[in-house]
C-alpha positions as a LaTeX table, in Angstrom:
\begin{tabular}{lrrr}
\hline
Residue & $x$ (\AA) & $y$ (\AA) & $z$ (\AA) \\
\hline
Met1 & 127.19 & 132.00 & 94.09 \\
Arg2 & 126.99 & 129.40 & 91.34 \\
Ser3 & 125.74 & 130.23 & 87.86 \\
Leu4 & 123.61 & 127.23 & 86.85 \\
Lys5 & 122.45 & 127.27 & 83.24 \\
Asn6 & 121.22 & 123.93 & 81.90 \\
Ile7 & 119.45 & 122.01 & 84.65 \\
Leu8 & 118.34 & 118.39 & 84.37 \\
Val9 & 115.47 & 117.85 & 86.82 \\
Ser10 & 114.79 & 114.17 & 87.38 \\
Gly11 & 111.23 & 113.42 & 88.39 \\
Gly12 & 110.06 & 116.88 & 87.44 \\
Ser13 & 106.45 & 115.81 & 86.87 \\
Gly14 & 106.07 & 114.56 & 90.44 \\
Phe15 & 104.80 & 116.58 & 93.37 \\
Ile16 & 107.94 & 118.33 & 94.62 \\
Gly17 & 109.67 & 118.38 & 91.24 \\
Cys18 & 106.86 & 120.13 & 89.38 \\
Asn19 & 106.65 & 122.76 & 92.11 \\
Phe20 & 110.43 & 123.24 & 91.90 \\
Ile21 & 110.26 & 123.81 & 88.13 \\
Arg22 & 107.42 & 126.28 & 88.55 \\
Thr23 & 109.22 & 128.14 & 91.34 \\
Leu24 & 112.41 & 128.40 & 89.29 \\
Leu25 & 110.78 & 129.60 & 86.07 \\
Glu26 & 108.07 & 131.83 & 87.51 \\
Lys27 & 109.37 & 133.11 & 90.84 \\
Thr28 & 113.18 & 133.19 & 90.56 \\
Pro29 & 114.25 & 136.27 & 88.56 \\
Gly30 & 117.95 & 135.41 & 88.94 \\
Phe31 & 117.55 & 132.17 & 87.01 \\
Thr32 & 117.63 & 132.66 & 83.24 \\
Gly33 & 118.70 & 129.18 & 82.14 \\
Arg34 & 116.94 & 126.12 & 80.78 \\
Ile35 & 115.26 & 123.18 & 82.50 \\
Val36 & 115.09 & 119.65 & 81.11 \\
Asn37 & 112.48 & 117.56 & 82.91 \\
Leu38 & 113.27 & 113.84 & 82.74 \\
Asp39 & 110.36 & 111.79 & 84.06 \\
Ala40 & 109.18 & 108.24 & 83.43 \\
Leu41 & 105.57 & 109.31 & 84.10 \\
Thr42 & 104.78 & 106.38 & 86.33 \\
Tyr43 & 101.68 & 106.51 & 88.56 \\
Ala44 & 102.74 & 109.65 & 90.50 \\
Gly45 & 104.12 & 111.64 & 87.55 \\
Asn46 & 101.44 & 113.81 & 86.01 \\
Pro47 & 102.12 & 115.93 & 82.88 \\
Ala48 & 99.00 & 117.97 & 83.63 \\
Ser49 & 100.81 & 119.49 & 86.61 \\
Leu50 & 103.07 & 121.43 & 84.21 \\
Ala51 & 100.76 & 121.95 & 81.24 \\
Asp52 & 100.75 & 125.73 & 81.72 \\
Val53 & 104.54 & 125.79 & 82.13 \\
Glu54 & 104.90 & 123.88 & 78.87 \\
Ala55 & 102.59 & 126.38 & 77.17 \\
Ala56 & 104.51 & 129.39 & 78.49 \\
Tyr57 & 108.13 & 128.20 & 78.40 \\
Gly58 & 108.25 & 124.99 & 76.35 \\
Lys59 & 108.16 & 123.79 & 72.78 \\
Thr60 & 104.40 & 124.30 & 72.69 \\
Ala61 & 105.08 & 128.03 & 72.80 \\
His62 & 107.90 & 127.75 & 70.25 \\
Pro63 & 106.99 & 125.01 & 67.76 \\
Gly64 & 109.73 & 123.90 & 65.39 \\
Val65 & 112.67 & 124.77 & 67.62 \\
Asn66 & 114.87 & 121.74 & 68.24 \\
Ala67 & 116.24 & 120.52 & 71.56 \\
Ala68 & 119.74 & 121.91 & 71.08 \\
Asp69 & 118.47 & 125.39 & 70.23 \\
Ser70 & 117.90 & 127.74 & 73.16 \\
Thr71 & 115.86 & 130.23 & 71.14 \\
Gly72 & 112.88 & 131.10 & 73.30 \\
Ile73 & 112.59 & 127.69 & 74.96 \\
Arg74 & 113.40 & 127.38 & 78.64 \\
Tyr75 & 111.52 & 124.17 & 79.44 \\
Phe76 & 111.97 & 120.80 & 77.76 \\
Phe77 & 110.21 & 117.57 & 78.68 \\
Glu78 & 111.85 & 114.20 & 78.05 \\
Lys79 & 110.00 & 111.01 & 78.94 \\
Gly80 & 112.31 & 108.29 & 80.15 \\
Asp81 & 113.73 & 106.19 & 82.95 \\
Ile82 & 116.69 & 107.45 & 85.00 \\
Cys83 & 118.05 & 103.88 & 84.85 \\
Asp84 & 118.39 & 104.15 & 81.04 \\
Arg85 & 122.10 & 104.99 & 80.73 \\
Ser86 & 122.07 & 105.67 & 76.99 \\
Leu87 & 119.14 & 108.08 & 77.31 \\
Val88 & 120.68 & 109.94 & 80.24 \\
Glu89 & 124.00 & 110.27 & 78.41 \\
Ser90 & 122.27 & 111.62 & 75.30 \\
Leu91 & 120.44 & 114.25 & 77.36 \\
Phe92 & 123.71 & 115.40 & 78.94 \\
Arg93 & 125.21 & 115.85 & 75.47 \\
Thr94 & 122.17 & 117.33 & 73.72 \\
Tyr95 & 121.42 & 119.95 & 76.36 \\
Asp96 & 124.97 & 120.50 & 77.66 \\
Ile97 & 123.76 & 119.69 & 81.17 \\
Asp98 & 125.82 & 121.42 & 83.88 \\
Thr99 & 123.41 & 120.80 & 86.77 \\
Val100 & 121.36 & 117.86 & 88.03 \\
Val101 & 118.70 & 118.19 & 90.72 \\
His102 & 117.60 & 114.67 & 91.50 \\
Phe103 & 114.00 & 114.40 & 92.72 \\
Ala104 & 113.04 & 111.16 & 90.96 \\
Ala105 & 112.22 & 108.42 & 93.45 \\
Glu106 & 109.69 & 105.84 & 94.43 \\
Ser107 & 108.50 & 107.48 & 97.62 \\
His108 & 105.47 & 105.94 & 99.30 \\
Val109 & 106.33 & 103.82 & 102.35 \\
Asp110 & 103.25 & 101.60 & 102.03 \\
Arg111 & 104.12 & 100.77 & 98.43 \\
Ser112 & 107.70 & 99.94 & 99.43 \\
Ile113 & 106.42 & 97.43 & 101.98 \\
Leu114 & 104.26 & 95.71 & 99.37 \\
Gly115 & 106.78 & 95.86 & 96.52 \\
Pro116 & 110.34 & 96.84 & 97.50 \\
Glu117 & 112.05 & 95.87 & 94.23 \\
Ala118 & 110.92 & 98.97 & 92.34 \\
Phe119 & 112.35 & 101.15 & 95.14 \\
Ile120 & 115.77 & 99.51 & 94.90 \\
Lys121 & 115.79 & 99.83 & 91.12 \\
Thr122 & 114.75 & 103.49 & 90.91 \\
Asn123 & 116.19 & 104.93 & 94.10 \\
Val124 & 119.51 & 103.09 & 94.11 \\
Met125 & 120.29 & 102.07 & 90.53 \\
Gly126 & 118.67 & 105.19 & 89.09 \\
Thr127 & 120.74 & 107.43 & 91.35 \\
Phe128 & 123.86 & 105.49 & 90.40 \\
Thr129 & 123.11 & 105.97 & 86.69 \\
Leu130 & 122.73 & 109.73 & 87.07 \\
Leu131 & 125.83 & 110.07 & 89.24 \\
Asp132 & 128.02 & 107.97 & 86.99 \\
Thr133 & 126.85 & 109.73 & 83.85 \\
Ala134 & 127.62 & 113.08 & 85.46 \\
Arg135 & 131.06 & 111.79 & 86.47 \\
Gln136 & 131.76 & 110.70 & 82.91 \\
Cys137 & 130.42 & 113.82 & 81.22 \\
Trp138 & 131.88 & 116.38 & 83.61 \\
Ala139 & 135.43 & 114.99 & 83.73 \\
Asp140 & 138.20 & 116.50 & 81.61 \\
Gly141 & 141.06 & 114.56 & 80.05 \\
Ser142 & 142.91 & 114.29 & 83.35 \\
Gly143 & 139.83 & 113.12 & 85.24 \\
Ala144 & 139.31 & 116.44 & 87.04 \\
Met145 & 135.72 & 117.64 & 87.35 \\
Arg146 & 134.46 & 120.82 & 85.74 \\
Gln147 & 134.00 & 123.51 & 88.37 \\
Asp148 & 130.84 & 125.06 & 86.95 \\
Ala149 & 128.73 & 121.90 & 87.46 \\
Leu150 & 126.63 & 120.59 & 90.35 \\
Phe151 & 124.73 & 117.43 & 91.29 \\
His152 & 122.12 & 118.10 & 93.98 \\
His153 & 120.56 & 115.03 & 95.56 \\
Ile154 & 117.14 & 115.28 & 97.23 \\
Ser155 & 116.56 & 113.00 & 100.20 \\
Thr156 & 114.33 & 112.57 & 103.20 \\
Asp157 & 114.44 & 112.71 & 106.99 \\
Glu158 & 113.20 & 109.10 & 107.00 \\
Val159 & 116.78 & 107.87 & 106.45 \\
Tyr160 & 117.51 & 108.80 & 110.08 \\
Gly161 & 114.97 & 106.38 & 111.55 \\
Ser162 & 112.69 & 107.19 & 114.47 \\
Leu163 & 113.03 & 109.66 & 117.35 \\
Gly164 & 111.78 & 109.42 & 120.90 \\
Glu165 & 109.85 & 112.20 & 122.59 \\
Thr166 & 112.79 & 114.63 & 122.46 \\
Gly167 & 115.62 & 115.58 & 120.14 \\
Arg168 & 115.89 & 116.43 & 116.46 \\
Phe169 & 117.72 & 115.00 & 113.47 \\
Thr170 & 120.91 & 116.86 & 112.56 \\
Glu171 & 123.18 & 116.45 & 109.56 \\
Thr172 & 125.43 & 114.17 & 111.63 \\
Thr173 & 122.65 & 111.86 & 112.85 \\
Pro174 & 123.54 & 108.29 & 111.77 \\
Cys175 & 121.28 & 106.66 & 109.20 \\
Asp176 & 118.90 & 104.11 & 110.72 \\
Pro177 & 116.24 & 103.39 & 108.06 \\
Arg178 & 113.22 & 101.31 & 109.04 \\
Ser179 & 111.42 & 100.66 & 105.70 \\
Pro180 & 112.48 & 99.54 & 102.22 \\
Tyr181 & 111.78 & 103.10 & 101.06 \\
Ser182 & 114.00 & 104.79 & 103.63 \\
Ala183 & 116.69 & 102.13 & 103.19 \\
Ser184 & 116.79 & 102.80 & 99.45 \\
Lys185 & 117.05 & 106.54 & 100.05 \\
Ala186 & 119.82 & 106.09 & 102.62 \\
Ser187 & 121.68 & 103.99 & 100.04 \\
Ser188 & 121.36 & 106.72 & 97.42 \\
Asp189 & 122.57 & 109.33 & 99.93 \\
His190 & 125.69 & 107.27 & 100.58 \\
Leu191 & 126.28 & 106.82 & 96.85 \\
Ala192 & 126.05 & 110.56 & 96.22 \\
Met193 & 128.55 & 111.38 & 98.94 \\
Ala194 & 130.84 & 108.53 & 97.83 \\
Tyr195 & 130.99 & 110.07 & 94.35 \\
Tyr196 & 132.01 & 113.37 & 95.93 \\
His197 & 134.76 & 111.84 & 98.04 \\
Thr198 & 136.02 & 109.30 & 95.48 \\
Tyr199 & 135.77 & 111.19 & 92.20 \\
Gly200 & 135.48 & 114.81 & 93.25 \\
Leu201 & 132.01 & 115.05 & 91.70 \\
Pro202 & 130.51 & 118.38 & 92.84 \\
Val203 & 127.67 & 117.12 & 95.03 \\
Thr204 & 125.31 & 118.75 & 97.52 \\
Leu205 & 122.63 & 116.87 & 99.44 \\
Ser206 & 119.49 & 117.82 & 101.34 \\
Asn207 & 117.23 & 115.84 & 103.65 \\
Cys208 & 113.76 & 117.28 & 104.05 \\
Ser209 & 110.79 & 116.71 & 106.31 \\
Asn210 & 107.25 & 115.98 & 105.10 \\
Asn211 & 106.18 & 118.26 & 102.25 \\
Tyr212 & 102.64 & 119.42 & 101.56 \\
Gly213 & 101.07 & 121.71 & 98.96 \\
Pro214 & 99.58 & 121.74 & 95.44 \\
Cys215 & 99.82 & 118.76 & 93.06 \\
Gln216 & 100.58 & 116.12 & 95.69 \\
Phe217 & 99.43 & 112.65 & 94.68 \\
Pro218 & 96.15 & 111.80 & 96.45 \\
Glu219 & 97.44 & 108.74 & 98.30 \\
Lys220 & 99.51 & 110.97 & 100.62 \\
Leu221 & 98.04 & 111.99 & 103.98 \\
Ile222 & 96.92 & 115.60 & 103.49 \\
Pro223 & 95.44 & 115.35 & 99.96 \\
Leu224 & 93.89 & 111.95 & 100.77 \\
Met225 & 92.11 & 113.38 & 103.77 \\
Ile226 & 91.00 & 116.51 & 101.91 \\
Leu227 & 89.49 & 114.50 & 99.06 \\
Asn228 & 87.89 & 111.93 & 101.36 \\
Met229 & 86.21 & 114.75 & 103.28 \\
Leu230 & 84.88 & 116.32 & 100.10 \\
Glu231 & 83.52 & 112.96 & 98.94 \\
Gly232 & 82.07 & 111.96 & 102.31 \\
Lys233 & 84.41 & 109.00 & 102.69 \\
Pro234 & 85.90 & 107.65 & 105.96 \\
Leu235 & 89.13 & 109.16 & 107.29 \\
Pro236 & 91.48 & 106.27 & 108.22 \\
Val237 & 94.26 & 106.90 & 110.76 \\
Tyr238 & 97.13 & 104.48 & 111.40 \\
Gly239 & 97.54 & 103.10 & 114.94 \\
Asp240 & 96.69 & 105.57 & 117.70 \\
Gly241 & 97.26 & 108.62 & 115.46 \\
Lys242 & 100.03 & 109.95 & 117.67 \\
Asn243 & 102.90 & 109.53 & 115.21 \\
Ile244 & 104.59 & 112.91 & 114.80 \\
Arg245 & 105.88 & 114.51 & 111.62 \\
Asp246 & 107.54 & 117.84 & 110.82 \\
Trp247 & 105.77 & 119.58 & 107.92 \\
Val248 & 107.20 & 122.09 & 105.43 \\
Tyr249 & 105.31 & 123.83 & 102.61 \\
Val250 & 106.62 & 122.64 & 99.25 \\
Glu251 & 107.54 & 126.11 & 98.03 \\
Asp252 & 109.62 & 126.75 & 101.16 \\
His253 & 111.38 & 123.42 & 100.60 \\
Asn254 & 112.14 & 124.29 & 96.98 \\
Arg255 & 113.50 & 127.71 & 97.90 \\
Ala256 & 115.80 & 125.91 & 100.30 \\
Val257 & 116.91 & 123.50 & 97.56 \\
Trp258 & 117.71 & 126.40 & 95.24 \\
Thr259 & 119.59 & 128.16 & 98.04 \\
Val260 & 121.74 & 125.07 & 98.59 \\
Met261 & 122.32 & 124.70 & 94.85 \\
Gln262 & 123.54 & 128.28 & 94.59 \\
Lys263 & 125.50 & 128.66 & 97.81 \\
Gly264 & 125.94 & 125.26 & 99.46 \\
Glu265 & 129.38 & 123.80 & 100.01 \\
Cys266 & 130.36 & 120.90 & 97.74 \\
Gly267 & 130.17 & 117.75 & 99.82 \\
Gly268 & 127.77 & 119.59 & 102.12 \\
Lys269 & 124.61 & 118.10 & 103.58 \\
Tyr270 & 121.69 & 120.30 & 104.67 \\
Asn271 & 118.54 & 119.44 & 106.59 \\
Ile272 & 115.37 & 121.23 & 105.48 \\
Gly273 & 112.38 & 121.35 & 107.80 \\
Gly274 & 109.41 & 123.41 & 108.82 \\
Glu275 & 110.16 & 123.37 & 112.57 \\
Asn276 & 106.52 & 122.41 & 112.67 \\
Glu277 & 105.72 & 119.14 & 114.47 \\
Trp278 & 102.23 & 117.71 & 114.47 \\
Glu279 & 100.68 & 114.49 & 115.69 \\
Asn280 & 98.81 & 112.91 & 112.80 \\
Ile281 & 95.49 & 112.96 & 114.64 \\
Arg282 & 95.87 & 116.59 & 115.70 \\
Leu283 & 96.77 & 117.53 & 112.13 \\
Leu284 & 93.69 & 115.71 & 110.85 \\
Tyr285 & 91.32 & 117.52 & 113.22 \\
Thr286 & 92.88 & 120.86 & 112.20 \\
Leu287 & 92.50 & 119.94 & 108.54 \\
Ile288 & 88.86 & 119.01 & 109.13 \\
Asp289 & 88.20 & 122.53 & 110.44 \\
Val290 & 89.95 & 124.15 & 107.45 \\
Val291 & 88.20 & 122.03 & 104.81 \\
Ser292 & 84.82 & 122.33 & 106.53 \\
Gly293 & 85.11 & 126.10 & 106.67 \\
Lys294 & 86.03 & 126.41 & 103.00 \\
Ala295 & 83.68 & 123.72 & 101.63 \\
Gly296 & 80.65 & 124.35 & 103.80 \\
Leu297 & 80.79 & 121.02 & 105.65 \\
Asp298 & 79.70 & 120.28 & 109.21 \\
Pro299 & 82.99 & 119.64 & 111.07 \\
Ala300 & 81.27 & 117.61 & 113.79 \\
Lys301 & 79.86 & 115.19 & 111.22 \\
Val302 & 83.20 & 114.97 & 109.42 \\
Arg303 & 84.95 & 114.08 & 112.70 \\
Glu304 & 82.54 & 111.16 & 113.09 \\
Thr305 & 84.12 & 109.57 & 109.99 \\
Val306 & 87.58 & 109.36 & 111.61 \\
His307 & 88.49 & 105.77 & 112.41 \\
Phe308 & 91.68 & 104.06 & 113.51 \\
Val309 & 93.15 & 101.23 & 111.46 \\
Arg310 & 95.90 & 98.69 & 112.01 \\
Asp311 & 99.31 & 100.38 & 112.12 \\
Arg312 & 101.68 & 99.73 & 109.23 \\
Pro313 & 104.87 & 97.69 & 109.82 \\
Gly314 & 107.93 & 99.68 & 110.86 \\
His315 & 105.94 & 102.89 & 111.35 \\
Asp316 & 108.42 & 105.46 & 112.73 \\
Arg317 & 107.04 & 107.22 & 115.78 \\
Arg318 & 108.48 & 110.71 & 115.43 \\
Tyr319 & 110.51 & 112.80 & 112.99 \\
Ala320 & 111.83 & 116.27 & 113.77 \\
Ile321 & 114.37 & 118.24 & 111.74 \\
Asp322 & 117.05 & 120.56 & 113.08 \\
Cys323 & 117.52 & 122.96 & 110.16 \\
Ser324 & 119.77 & 125.43 & 111.98 \\
Lys325 & 122.68 & 124.74 & 109.62 \\
Ile326 & 120.94 & 125.95 & 106.45 \\
Lys327 & 119.56 & 128.94 & 108.35 \\
Arg328 & 122.91 & 129.85 & 109.85 \\
Glu329 & 125.21 & 129.19 & 106.88 \\
Leu330 & 122.99 & 129.99 & 103.87 \\
Gly331 & 120.39 & 132.38 & 105.26 \\
Trp332 & 117.28 & 130.35 & 104.39 \\
Glu333 & 114.14 & 130.82 & 106.47 \\
Arg334 & 110.68 & 129.33 & 106.23 \\
Gln335 & 108.24 & 131.91 & 104.86 \\
Val336 & 104.88 & 130.11 & 104.87 \\
Thr337 & 103.21 & 129.40 & 108.21 \\
Phe338 & 101.42 & 126.09 & 108.61 \\
Glu339 & 98.05 & 127.83 & 108.88 \\
Glu340 & 98.71 & 129.74 & 105.65 \\
Gly341 & 100.10 & 126.68 & 103.89 \\
Leu342 & 97.14 & 124.47 & 104.80 \\
Gly343 & 94.77 & 127.15 & 103.56 \\
Lys344 & 96.62 & 127.42 & 100.24 \\
Thr345 & 96.69 & 123.66 & 99.87 \\
Val346 & 92.97 & 123.20 & 100.53 \\
Asp347 & 92.15 & 126.07 & 98.15 \\
Trp348 & 94.22 & 124.40 & 95.42 \\
Tyr349 & 92.42 & 121.07 & 95.73 \\
Leu350 & 89.04 & 122.82 & 95.80 \\
Ser351 & 89.93 & 124.72 & 92.61 \\
Asn352 & 91.49 & 121.91 & 90.57 \\
Ala353 & 88.78 & 119.31 & 90.14 \\
Ala354 & 89.92 & 118.46 & 86.60 \\
Trp355 & 93.43 & 117.57 & 87.82 \\
Ile356 & 91.98 & 115.40 & 90.58 \\
Asp357 & 89.46 & 113.72 & 88.28 \\
Gly358 & 92.22 & 112.94 & 85.80 \\
Ile359 & 94.13 & 111.07 & 88.47 \\
Arg360 & 91.14 & 109.32 & 90.00 \\
Ser361 & 89.94 & 108.13 & 86.58 \\
Gly362 & 93.39 & 107.24 & 85.29 \\
Glu363 & 92.90 & 109.66 & 82.39 \\
Tyr364 & 96.37 & 111.14 & 82.89 \\
Leu365 & 97.90 & 107.70 & 82.26 \\
Asp366 & 95.78 & 107.36 & 79.10 \\
Trp367 & 97.29 & 110.66 & 77.92 \\
Val368 & 100.77 & 109.24 & 78.45 \\
Lys369 & 99.93 & 106.11 & 76.44 \\
Lys370 & 98.34 & 108.16 & 73.66 \\
Asn371 & 101.37 & 110.43 & 73.32 \\
Tyr372 & 104.14 & 107.91 & 73.95 \\
Gly373 & 102.69 & 104.57 & 72.87 \\
Asp374 & 104.85 & 101.59 & 73.76 \\
Arg375 & 107.22 & 103.85 & 75.71 \\
Ala376 & 104.45 & 104.61 & 78.24 \\
\hline
\end{tabular}
């Protein structure tokens, strides 16, 4: 069991990252260390998602305490780009970083099709910058790596490509990416493992299926459909709606990540999934029933707003994760059923209108500009 003390979380203001930080600080009694959240606060990074964490664990709760001082503070936020080598190096030194959990990524497939350059820069060069800084900072005089450190790289099942009607992705499935997004993530996976094999950098890696839950940016499928239903907007479905995805609740995913970070083998790769396959159209009709029941809508009328749109290029037909390795070797199990998770997710979006309005209006980006000026 590793003892991880000073954790740099890249992309900690994004959907999965903010939930990871919250899970670690609020629901993981064994963790008593500090978290440094490095996030560029681009369109999908929202500081409002961790405002209460900042108030409870950050400098807001302990004004006047500097970054190097651990007195009372367990959460630090640093705005910046993971490609900025000098910034990343300074954070390693200032906070004595012994752990990196790398969530930061451009992640929306549609955006990668329209503008792939940002995905190569962040997902490939940004990963390289973090890995190489860790290599430099964690090496002793002889080049050997410190044994109390860890670099955990977060990846996706999309690197494996598309499945037919049967079979599941395993840790040994060859990479076969079909979009600029998945190609950039496959590249970063290879870089992470190359740093383990070449330099002995202590690396673990996980590939997860589709996440859902609180604080997910509204352009993603489940929150987009929830909000469109509440606003009476059409519900667009790509192609014939029969593309299949495996869904895992974000808190279950983050418990798996923490399990790998504590107990996973260096150089080890672990698939994380919900063992929970759904056709997109079937998922949508189920979501319509859940939202209608909680928001007092007529499900029949909501179903009338479903319409099929032109499929996106390179749209993978089916993903399915075999997560038997992490279950067998590390003892992780999914705890949240899909029915329970959908209910929790819908409840969160119904109860957090201010968060949603801040994104829809762009107010959260105005906050970034106000607080960070030209660095925004």
